[in-house]
C-alpha positions in Angstrom: -116.6 -35.6 101.4 -118.3 -38.9 102.3 -121.5 -37.9 100.4 -120.9 -36.5 96.9 -124.3 -34.8 96.8 -123.5 -32.1 94.2 -122.8 -34.7 91.4 -126.6 -35.5 91.5 -127.6 -31.9 91.3 -131.4 -31.6 90.7 -132.2 -35.3 91.2 -134.8 -35.7 94.0 -133.0 -36.7 97.2 -135.7 -36.5 99.9 -139.4 -36.7 99.2 -141.8 -35.5 101.9 -145.6 -35.3 101.8 -145.6 -31.7 100.7 -142.1 -31.0 99.7 -139.1 -32.3 97.7 -135.5 -31.6 98.3 -133.2 -32.1 95.4 -129.6 -33.2 96.1 -128.5 -29.6 95.6 -130.9 -28.4 98.3 -129.8 -31.2 100.7 -126.2 -30.2 100.1 -126.9 -26.5 100.8 -128.8 -27.1 104.0 -126.3 -29.7 105.3 -123.5 -27.3 104.6 -125.3 -24.5 106.5 -125.7 -26.7 109.6 -122.2 -28.1 109.5 -120.8 -24.6 109.0 -121.9 -23.7 112.5 -119.8 -26.5 114.1 -116.0 -26.8 114.2 -114.6 -30.0 112.7 -113.9 -32.9 115.1 -116.6 -31.7 117.5 -118.9 -34.2 119.3 -122.6 -33.5 118.6 -125.7 -35.2 120.0 -128.0 -35.6 117.0 -131.4 -36.2 118.4 -132.8 -38.2 115.5 -136.2 -38.2 114.0 -137.2 -39.2 110.5 -137.2 -35.7 109.2 -135.3 -33.8 106.5 -133.6 -31.7 109.1 -132.1 -34.7 110.9 -130.9 -36.1 107.6 -129.3 -32.8 106.5 -127.6 -32.5 109.9 -126.2 -36.0 109.7 -125.0 -35.6 106.2 -123.3 -32.3 107.0 -121.6 -33.7 110.1 -120.3 -36.8 108.3 -119.0 -34.7 105.4 -117.1 -32.3 107.7 -115.5 -34.6 110.2 -118.0 -33.7 112.9 -118.9 -36.8 115.1 -122.6 -37.3 115.8 -123.9 -39.4 118.6 -127.2 -40.7 117.1 -129.8 -40.5 119.9 -133.4 -41.6 119.7 -135.7 -38.6 119.9 -138.0 -40.7 122.2 -135.3 -41.4 124.7 -136.3 -40.7 128.3 -135.2 -37.2 129.4 -133.4 -38.5 132.4 -131.5 -41.1 130.3 -130.7 -38.3 127.8 -129.2 -36.1 130.5 -127.2 -39.0 131.8 -125.6 -39.4 128.4 -124.9 -35.6 128.3 -123.1 -35.8 131.6 -121.0 -38.8 130.4 -120.0 -37.6 127.0 -120.1 -33.8 127.3 -120.9 -33.0 123.6 -120.1 -29.5 122.3 -123.4 -29.2 120.5 -126.9 -30.7 120.3 -129.1 -30.8 117.2 -132.8 -31.5 118.0 -136.3 -30.6 117.0 -137.6 -27.3 118.5 -139.0 -27.5 122.0 -137.8 -31.1 122.3 -136.6 -30.9 125.9 -137.4 -27.9 128.1 -133.9 -27.9 129.8 -132.3 -27.3 126.4 -133.5 -23.7 126.6 -130.6 -22.8 128.9 -128.1 -23.4 126.1 -127.3 -20.9 123.3 -129.4 -21.5 120.2 -127.1 -20.8 117.2 -129.3 -22.0 114.3 -133.0 -22.6 113.6 -133.6 -24.6 110.5 -136.5 -26.7 109.2 -138.1 -27.0 112.6 -134.9 -28.0 114.4 -132.3 -26.1 116.5 -128.6 -26.3 117.0 -127.7 -25.7 120.6 -124.2 -24.7 121.7 -123.3 -26.2 125.1 -120.0 -24.3 125.2 -118.0 -27.5 126.0 -114.4 -27.1 124.8 -113.6 -30.5 123.4 -113.1 -32.2 126.8 -112.2 -35.5 125.2 -109.9 -36.1 122.2 -111.6 -37.8 119.2 -109.7 -40.4 117.2 -109.2 -39.2 113.6 -110.9 -42.3 112.3 -114.0 -42.0 114.4 -117.1 -41.1 112.3 -120.1 -41.8 114.4 -121.3 -43.2 117.7 -124.4 -45.4 117.8 -126.6 -46.9 120.5 -127.7 -50.6 120.1 -130.8 -52.3 121.3 -128.9 -53.5 124.3 -127.2 -50.3 125.2 -129.9 -47.7 124.7 -130.2 -45.6 127.8 -126.8 -46.7 129.1 -123.5 -44.8 128.5 -122.2 -47.6 126.2 -122.0 -46.7 122.6 -120.6 -48.4 119.5 -117.8 -46.6 117.6 -117.8 -46.7 113.8 -115.0 -45.4 111.6 -115.3 -43.7 108.2 -114.0 -46.9 106.6 -116.7 -48.9 108.4 -119.4 -46.6 106.8 -117.7 -46.7 103.4 -117.4 -50.5 103.4 -120.9 -51.1 104.7 -122.4 -48.6 102.2 -120.5 -50.1 99.2 -121.3 -53.7 100.1 -125.0 -53.2 100.5 -125.3 -51.0 97.4 -123.5 -53.6 95.3 -125.4 -56.6 96.7 -128.8 -55.0 96.2 -127.8 -53.5 92.8 -129.0 -50.1 93.9 -129.1 -47.2 91.4 -130.7 -43.9 90.9 -134.1 -45.4 90.1 -134.6 -46.7 93.7 -136.9 -45.1 96.2 -136.6 -46.2 99.8 -138.8 -45.1 102.7 -137.8 -44.3 106.3 -139.9 -46.9 108.1 -136.9 -47.7 110.3 -135.4 -45.0 112.6 -132.2 -43.3 111.8 -130.6 -44.0 115.2 -130.7 -47.7 114.2 -127.7 -48.9 112.2 -130.0 -50.6 109.8 -132.2 -47.5 109.3 -129.1 -45.4 108.8 -127.6 -47.8 106.2 -130.8 -47.4 104.1 -130.2 -43.7 104.0 -126.4 -44.0 103.3 -126.8 -46.5 100.5 -129.4 -44.5 98.7 -127.7 -41.2 98.9 -124.5 -42.8 97.7 -126.0 -43.9 94.4 -128.2 -40.8 93.7 -131.5 -42.6 94.6 -134.4 -41.0 96.5 -135.6 -41.5 100.1 -139.3 -40.9 101.1 -139.1 -39.3 104.5 -141.8 -39.9 107.0 -142.2 -40.6 110.7 -145.4 -42.5 110.2 -145.5 -46.2 111.0 -146.7 -49.3 109.2 -149.9 -49.1 111.2 -150.9 -45.7 109.6 -153.0 -45.8 106.5 -151.3 -42.6 105.4 -148.0 -44.5 105.4 -149.2 -46.9 102.8 -150.8 -44.1 100.8 -147.4 -42.3 100.8 -145.6 -45.5 99.7 -148.1 -45.9 96.8 -148.1 -42.3 95.7 -144.3 -41.9 95.9 -143.7 -45.1 94.1 -141.5 -46.6 96.8 -139.4 -49.5 95.3 -138.1 -51.1 98.4 -139.1 -51.8 102.0 -136.6 -52.7 104.7 -137.4 -54.4 108.0 -136.3 -56.3 111.1 -138.2 -59.5 112.0 -140.8 -57.6 113.9 -141.5 -55.6 110.8 -142.4 -58.7 108.8 -144.5 -60.1 111.7 -146.6 -56.8 111.5 -146.8 -57.0 107.7 -148.2 -60.4 107.9 -150.9 -59.2 110.3 -151.6 -56.2 108.0 -152.2 -58.6 105.1 -149.4 -57.0 103.2 -149.5 -59.3 100.2 -153.0 -58.2 99.4 -151.9 -54.5 99.1 -151.8 -52.8 95.8 -148.1 -51.5 95.6 -147.1 -51.8 92.0 -143.7 -50.0 92.3 -142.5 -52.1 95.2 -139.9 -54.7 94.0 -137.6 -55.4 96.9 
């Protein structure tokens, strides 16, 4: 398996405002989701910064199921265009996300999300090395996606974890979306070393985001240039965040 979750057992993996998932629980839920999908299936994972999206992603990667990481805020027409182009066998999305999904068979309800079976019978062969398909800032909404192999993910994860000296004492926060390569790499690297991830869909502009960062003792904050522009406007360096070190 790509993610060796069981070796971290009761260590906190995901921290939400009112709930904590240990690595064992993340493993169990990811296995339940993946157990409903045949290996080497193509799945549209409609991403949100939630425990359910993370569990689905982990389960799919661990079991050779190929997710297409789709922004949950993608326009419905663009989403349907991607469906027509790629013909995924399944969709995993938050409940009541798109009305038209109701015409598909719902095979699993879990943590506020649903696994939909589109009854497509693997219309395209998937290369054995293909792990995941990602949109980019230039291709979002178009049928062009970036292919990543399992070796790509392993190399990227190991390189970042080594460079940043990540270990089990780290606590990241999901201020970047999971359908971004950068946001996903934060998740990958922290789960790989047995660290914790504070899961929230709140933005830098929410006071509750900073309250969560403080209360959950977040140790690192990741960002793109826009993130740091906003932090400067928010007078970030005047904030009281004693646990933050990176």
